C-alpha positions in Angstrom: 122.2 115.1 126.0 122.4 111.7 124.4 119.9 111.1 121.5 117.5 108.1 121.7 119.5 106.5 118.9 122.8 106.9 120.8 121.2 105.7 124.0 119.9 102.6 122.3 123.3 101.9 120.9 124.8 102.4 124.3 122.3 100.0 125.9 123.0 97.4 123.2 126.7 97.6 124.0 126.0 97.2 127.7 123.7 94.2 126.9 126.4 92.5 124.9 128.8 93.0 127.9 126.2 91.3 130.2 124.7 94.4 131.9 121.3 93.3 133.2 120.0 96.9 133.4 120.3 97.1 129.6 118.0 94.1 129.2 115.5 95.8 131.6 115.7 99.0 129.4 115.0 97.0 126.2 112.2 95.1 127.9 110.5 98.3 129.1 110.9 99.9 125.7 109.7 97.0 123.5 107.8 94.4 125.6 104.4 96.0 124.7 105.2 95.9 121.0 106.4 92.3 121.3 103.2 91.4 123.2 100.9 93.1 120.6 102.6 91.3 117.7 102.4 87.9 119.5 98.7 88.6 120.3 97.9 89.3 116.6 99.0 85.7 115.9 98.0 83.6 118.9 94.9 85.5 120.0 95.6 84.8 123.7 97.0 87.1 126.3 98.6 84.4 128.4 100.4 82.8 125.5 101.4 86.2 124.3 103.0 87.1 127.7 104.8 83.7 127.6 106.2 84.6 124.2 107.4 88.0 125.5 109.3 86.3 128.3 110.8 83.7 125.9 111.9 86.3 123.4 113.8 88.4 126.0 115.3 85.4 127.6 116.7 84.4 124.2 118.0 87.9 123.6 119.9 87.7 126.9 121.2 84.2 126.1 122.4 85.2 122.6 123.6 88.7 123.6 127.2 88.1 122.7 126.2 87.4 119.1 124.6 90.8 118.7 126.0 94.0 117.3 125.5 97.2 119.3 124.2 98.9 116.1 121.7 96.1 115.4 118.1 97.2 114.6 116.8 95.5 117.7 113.1 95.9 116.8 113.6 93.9 113.5 115.3 91.2 115.5 112.6 91.1 118.1 110.0 91.1 115.3 111.5 88.0 113.7 111.9 86.1 116.9 108.4 87.0 118.1 106.9 85.7 114.8 108.8 82.4 115.1 107.9 81.9 118.7 104.2 82.7 118.1 104.0 80.3 115.1 105.7 77.6 117.0 103.3 78.1 119.9 100.4 77.6 117.6 101.9 74.5 116.1 102.6 73.1 119.6 99.0 73.4 120.7 97.6 72.4 117.3 95.5 75.5 117.2 95.1 76.2 113.5 92.9 79.2 113.5 92.1 81.2 110.3 94.7 83.8 111.1 97.3 81.2 111.6 96.3 79.3 108.4 96.5 82.5 106.4 99.9 83.4 107.8 101.2 79.9 107.4 100.1 79.8 103.8 102.1 83.0 103.0 105.1 82.1 105.0 107.6 81.8 102.4 108.0 84.8 104.7 110.2 83.1 107.2 112.1 79.8 107.2 111.2 78.5 110.6 114.2 76.3 110.6 116.6 79.1 109.9 118.5 80.9 112.6 116.8 84.1 113.7 119.9 86.2 113.3 120.4 85.2 109.7 116.8 86.1 108.9 117.2 89.3 110.8 120.3 90.3 108.8 118.5 89.6 105.5 115.5 91.6 106.6 117.5 94.5 107.9 119.7 94.7 104.8 116.7 94.6 102.4 114.9 97.2 104.5 117.9 99.6 104.4 118.0 99.3 100.6 114.3 100.0 100.3 114.6 103.1 102.6 117.1 104.6 100.1 114.2 104.8 97.6 112.4 107.3 99.9 112.5 111.1 99.5 114.8 112.9 101.9 111.9 114.1 104.1 110.2 110.6 104.1 113.6 109.0 105.0 114.1 111.5 107.8 110.7 111.0 109.3 110.8 107.2 108.8 114.2 107.0 110.6 113.0 109.1 113.5 110.2 106.6 113.9 112.1 103.5 113.2 115.5 104.2 114.7 114.7 106.6 117.5 111.3 105.2 118.3 109.6 108.6 118.3 105.9 109.0 118.2 104.3 111.0 115.4 103.7 113.9 117.8 107.3 114.0 118.9 108.5 113.9 115.3 106.2 116.8 114.5 107.5 118.8 117.5 111.1 118.1 116.6 110.7 119.0 112.9 108.3 121.9 113.5 105.6 120.4 111.3 102.0 119.2 111.9 101.3 115.7 113.0 99.1 115.4 109.9 102.1 116.1 107.7 104.1 113.5 109.6 101.4 110.9 109.0 101.1 111.8 105.3 104.9 111.3 104.9 104.7 107.9 106.6 101.8 106.8 104.5 103.6 107.8 101.3 106.8 106.1 102.5 104.8 102.9 103.1 103.4 103.1 99.6 106.9 103.3 98.1 108.1 100.4 100.3 105.2 98.3 99.2 106.1 98.8 95.6 109.7 97.9 96.3 108.7 94.6 97.9 105.5 93.7 96.1 107.2 90.8 94.2 109.3 89.6 97.1 108.5 86.3 98.8 109.0 88.2 102.0 106.4 90.8 101.2 104.0 90.2 104.1 106.9 90.1 106.6 108.3 93.4 105.4 104.8 94.9 105.3 104.1 94.1 108.9 107.5 95.6 110.0 106.8 98.8 108.1 103.2 99.2 109.3 104.3 98.8 112.9 105.9 102.3 112.5 102.7 104.0 111.2 100.6 104.1 114.3 101.2 105.7 117.7 
């Protein structure tokens, strides 16, 4: 039976080849997470749904530039943040949450290409993950790469869900220390924290 990681890699390969069913698979897997991230910024369900559609259309349009082993969630995260911020700028709605994000956004160069930002983020994240203990790394990757819930990770490893959550919290503490002086700190933090909750 194919693991979730292998299945995702297989779907990415099919997407790159133009298989529409692969896009449907990715949409079903990640659309809610994209929506929730967009909603955190724009605070409007209609705009958030628009952003979901725009992001996945762009993924389809740019599919030939992707790699089958890409961390698709990091790429979706970067694109969603950019689309959401641009949406706020377009409607001139500078809420407190937007002002706070914009002030800190040495995070993302909004004029840079999403794929370049993605590659920088992914590379830095991989280096940071190497700082984790073997067990933290194993649990973090089961969450990040395979997309497993805390309960599924606990079942697979034969440990309690409380232990899984403790390892994830400790992993986040380590990653915060690694990136605390980085201009991309808030961006990394949001990516990491997205793996802590079920």
